[in-house]
N, C-alpha and C positions, 0 to 999 in steps of 0.2 A: 646570898643567892648568886648563882653563876649562870651564864648564858649557856643553855644546853639545847639539843635538838628538841623539836616540838613534841614528839611522841616519846613516851617513856614506858617502861615495862609495867608499872602499876601506878595508880593514883596516890598522891600524897594527902595528908590531912590538912585541909584548908582551915583558916581561922574561923571560929564560930562567934567571935565577939570582937568589937573594936578595942576592948580593954586588953586583949592579948597582944596588941601592938604598942610599941613605945609611943606615947602621946597620941594614942588612937582616937580618943574623943575629939581632940583638936583636928586631926586629919579628917575625921568624918564631917565636922562642921565646915571645913574648908572645901571639901568635895561637894557638899550640899549647896554651898553658896555658888560654886562654879556651874553646877547643873541646873539650878533653879530657873534661869532665863530660858533654857531649852525645853525643860519639862513643862513649862507653861504653854508650849505649843503642841504638846502631845495630848490627844483626846481620843475617846473611844469607849469600849465596853470592858475590855480585859487587859490587865497589865500584870506581867509576871516579874517578881523580884527573885532572881536566881542567886542562891548562896546566902549564907548567914549575914554577911556584911551588908548586902543590898537591902535586907529586911528593915534595918534601922535607919536608913538614910532618909532624912526628912525632905519631902517635896510637897510643900503646901499648895502650890499652884497647879498641880497635876490634875487635869480634867478627864479622869477615867472613872467609870462607875464602879468597877470591881477590881480590887487589887488582891493578890495572894502571893505567898512565898513558896519557893520550891527548892529543896535541897535533899541530898542523900542522907545526911545525918543531922542530928540536933532538932530543935523545934522548928517546924515548917508546916504550912497548910497541906503541902503535897510532898511525899517522900518519893524520890525518883532518882535514877541514874541519869545524869545529863547526857550521856552518850545514847540513851534510848528514851528520848523525850516523849512523854505519853500523850501529847496533844496532836490533834489532827492537823492537816495542812491548811494554812490560812485561817486560823481561828483567833489569834492573838493580835491586839493592836500595838502593843509595845512590850519590850523585854529589857530588863536592866540586870546586868551581872557585874559585880564588883569584887575584885580580889579573889576570883575563883578560877579563872582560866589557867593561872600559873600552876595549879595543883591537880589539874585533870590529866588523865592518862593520854588522851588523844584530843587536844584542843581543836584540831581541825573538824573532827566529827561533832564536837559540841556546838561549834558555830554553825555547821550545816543543819543540825537539828533545830537550833533556835531560828535559823532563817526559814526553814520549812514551815514552821508553825505561824510565821508572821503573815499578815495580810499584805496585799500590794500597798506600797507607800507606808507600811508599818515602820516603827522606830526601834532601833536597837541602841542601847546605852551601855557602854563598856568602860570600866576603869580598872587599872592594874598598877603594879609596882614598876617604877621607871628604872631601867638599867643604866641610864645616863646620870642618875642622881648620885650625889656624894654619899648617900646612905648605903650604897653598895660596899663602901669600904668598911662599914660597921659589920656587914655580913661576912667579910673575909676573916674576921677574928675567929680562931678555932672554937671558942666557947659559944659562938652564935650560929655556926654553920647549920646545925640541926634544929635551930629554934625558928619560930614564926617571925616574920614571913620569909626568912632567908632559906628555908628548906624547900621553897618552891623554885620556879624558874622564871627568869626575866624574859619578857617579850617586849621589844621596843614598840613604840607607837607606830612607827613607820611599817614595821612588820605586820602588825595587826591591820593596818590600813590596807596592805596588799591582800591579806586574806579576805577582808570584807569586799574589796573590789572584785575578786574572783567570784563572789557570791552575788554580784550585781547590787551592791550597796553604794549609795552616794554619801560621801562624808559631808555632813552638815557643818560640824565644828569639831575641833579637837584642841587639846592644850595640856598644860601641866599645872598641878596644884600641890599644896602642902610642902613647901621647901623646908626640909628637916633632915638631920642626920640620924634620926630615929634612935637617939640615945636616951634611955629612960632615966639616967642619973642627972641629966641636965634639967635645970629649972625652966628654961625657955625651950619651947618646942622647935623654933626656927633657928636658934643659935646664930643670929645675925644673917641668915640666908634670905630673909624676906627682901632686903634691899638688893641683894645680888640677883634675885629672881626677876626683878624688873628689867634687867638687861640680859640675863641668861635664864630664860624660863625653864630650861632643861634641868635645873637643879631641883625641881619639884620631885618629891618622893613618889608621886603618883601621876599617871596620865589619865585622861578621859577622852572618849570618842563618842560622838553622837552621829548616827548614820540612819539613812532611810532606805528601805528596800524598794528597788525599782524593777519593774517588769516591762519588757519591750516585746509586745506580741508580734509574731511573724504574720505579715499581710502580703497577699498576692498583688504584685504590681502589674497592671495590665498596660501593655505598650499600645499607644494610640497608633492607628494606621496612618501612614503618611499621606497627607492630602495630595491629590493630583494637581500639578501646576496648572493654573488657569492661563490660557493663551488667548490674548486678544486678537481678534480678526483684524488684520492690517491689509488694506487694499494693495494689490500688486500692480506695479506699473507695467503698461504694455501687455495687459492680460488679454489673451485672444478669446473671444467668446465663440462658442460653438453655434452653428446655424440654428440648432433647435432652440436656442435661447433668444434669438432675434424676435422682437415684437412683430406680430402679424397685423 
């Protein structure tokens, strides 16, 4: 994977299963563990899992009554183009998208559509492939350039945070998970990177972001009229009384 402009001529094929990624099941478990404390605070009626990878992430403490998956291809409850999100404004309580934004034609438009469908104070949970990870060196190898997930585009966590800030999202938490070189031939997924990640978390192959949609209504501020100064009556020395004021 290489760092490219956000928009591209056409969408790429996103992974449909964690098994398509080197040590994918281990990465899924690591991501579920990192998201679990935050998802326990998400509650409501409707929760959308966007993309095939998000569908299988286990979140046992999620307090949402109805969950459904949405994707353009593969097995999903709703088949939809993410650039033309079929939901009305302010109807979803939370949205989770994992490993999908890197393969979209216009990721800005996708985020705008997801934001539009969220209620005020609704949550968005994003996870993607980290461009600062040593796993990027694996994607430089000519045999891997067109393979998953290196055929997508890297977006740094800081870059995604900026996009969310423009959409009035407040970042609740973010971080890096799954320190791995993504080499399928290695027996160990982390290849010794777990210890390094304690000091340099950026070696994680994936990042995650938990954010909440904020709305600031415009209210009319009425300026209070300035109170007139109260002047105390002070007797004046040598005041001359008029004849009419003399007692009779």
